[in-house]
C-alpha positions, 0 to 999 in steps of 0.5 A: 723835103724831097721833091720840094725845094729844101729850106733851112730849118724845114723838117722834111727829111723823112718825106718821100720823093714826088712826081714831076711838077706841072706848069705853074699856070696849071696849078688851080687858083684859090679863086676856083677852090674857094669861089666866093670872095669879096673885095676889100672894104673901103672906109672912106674916112680914117677917123672912124677906125682907131686902136681904142674905143675911147678915141672913137667915142670922143670923135663921135661926140665931137661930130654930134656936137657940131652943126651945119658946115662944121659938121660937114667939114668934120665928117669928110664927105666923099662921093659915096657918103655925105651927111645927107646920104640915106643908108641902111644899117649894117647887118647885125648892128643897131645903129641909126639910119636917119641921115647923119645931118640929123644924128644926135644919138650916142656912139654905137659900140665899136667892133673889132676889125683887122685894119691890116695884117696882124693889126686889129683895131676898132671901127664905128660900125655905122653904114652911114660913115663907111664908103664901102662896107661889104654888108655880105661879109657882116652877115656871115661874121662871128664865130666860128667864121674865119676869113682867109685874106688873099694879099695883093700881088707884089712881085718879089715881095716875101712873106705869106700870100694868105693870112687868116683872121677871125676879125672882119678884115679890111682886106688891103695889103700894107702897100694898098694893093687890093686882095680878096677876102674869102670867108670859110663859111657862106652862112652864119654859124659855120654853115655851108663851106665856101669850097668848090662842090666836090673838092673835099670828096676829091681830097678825101679820095686822094689822101685816104681820109675825110678832109674837113674845113680846118684841114683844108684851111691849114694846107692852103695857108701853108702852101698857097703861092702868089701869082699875078692871077692870084694865089695858086694852090698845089695839091700834092699826090703824096698823103705824107706831104699833105699831112706835113703841110696841114700840120704846119698850116694848122700851127700857123693859123692858130698863131695868126688867130692868137691861139683861138683854135688851140685855146693856148696863147702863143708863147716863144719857146724856151721860156723867152718872153719880150719885156719892157726894159725901158718905158715907152715915152709918151709920144714916141716918134720912131721905131728902130731895131737893135740887132745886137741886143735883140731890142725894139726901140721906140725912141728911148723906150726898149723892148727885148728880147725881140727875135730878128724874125719878128722885126723882119716879118713882112707882108706885101713888102712892108714890115708888119711892126713898122706898119703897126707903129705908123698906124698909131703915131702918124701925124694928123691934121690939126682940128680934124677928128683924126687929131682926137686921140690919146694924150700919151702912149697907152699901156694897152698899146704896149701890151698889144705890141708885146703880143704882136712881137710873139706872134711875128717871131713864131711865124717868122721862125717857120717861114722857111718851112712854109716856103718849102711847100710853096716853092715847088708843086711836084705831083700836084693835081692840075686843073685838067685833073680837077675838071675831070673829077667835076670839081672845076669849074665851080658853079656860078652860084657858088661865086655869089653870097648865099641867101641869109634870111634870118637877119632883120636889117633896118633900111634908110630912115627906119624902113624895113630892109628886104633881102 
């Protein structure tokens, strides 16, 4: 890409040159362009999240069967939550609101969450168990909502600065650094874009066609660059550069949400597909990579072909595959609820791992293209240009959650919650 730093494998030979780049500090922050953001969730107790629903139901039943001091010890009280805490139900969830010390009912239906980058697990959606649940996110979750998760800044770390998920995200990077969660829509049902007023109009005039929400999201995923102040988003002057970034970003978003946009499950090119070559043992202890054979090894279990791009794919300085494996094999304290889990490695985990390998391989193969859009900001609209256009600063109200009045939410001890 002329005017944008070239990267190996990038398809950028036909794009025209760009103007000089403005100073990096003049590039607009994503925080101004998508003004409403929410801090990460804080579960507070690890036993309320697990890769499978059976484990969560077993843990719930064990806790409900306990009484007195044993129940409190298993619960793992924190400053935010104890068995005596009075807490309202989460939006959209039919869970009890009596104090947990008196809870005796059945386990609520677990919900899917993104516990970390590309690691979807299940959560007990009970507000009495979650230290900081961010109810404002629960009110807007569900189709067609997408969450842009800005990764916590790690100097020198490679990988994307912005990820997208349809599942409710925890929002923390693998290194534990807090990022920001930015819903694409401010209201349920895909209503009211979470964008600075006037931004899409400005982009439409700049590129000569109407720009919609998914086009914006595609560009941002392709081009957002990390900085200590948060993600910065270059807005190039040339429509061809914008179109190329949008095309790449749409592909990246679709891969990240496992084909939900295109309706086609991600697959490796050339008919390649990872298979289990040797069965995963009942309790694998280590994950390694055999470069020569392109094999992912879980002790004596082997999966191949696994492209090197999948093994090396990192977010926030941590390999995604290693983090995924650690979440399923980390030792737990004997007698704790965390210790309740599958007796052996479930077949479902292997299927999830095969899908994850495909997703990471596809994303990793296109990292050089993505890096080409983030490494330079030539011709970008600066903050002053956006101020002159009336896009910046965004109004104060756009940084707060929208009013959502169609959710009936139960308050503590069965009282009606006023929103």
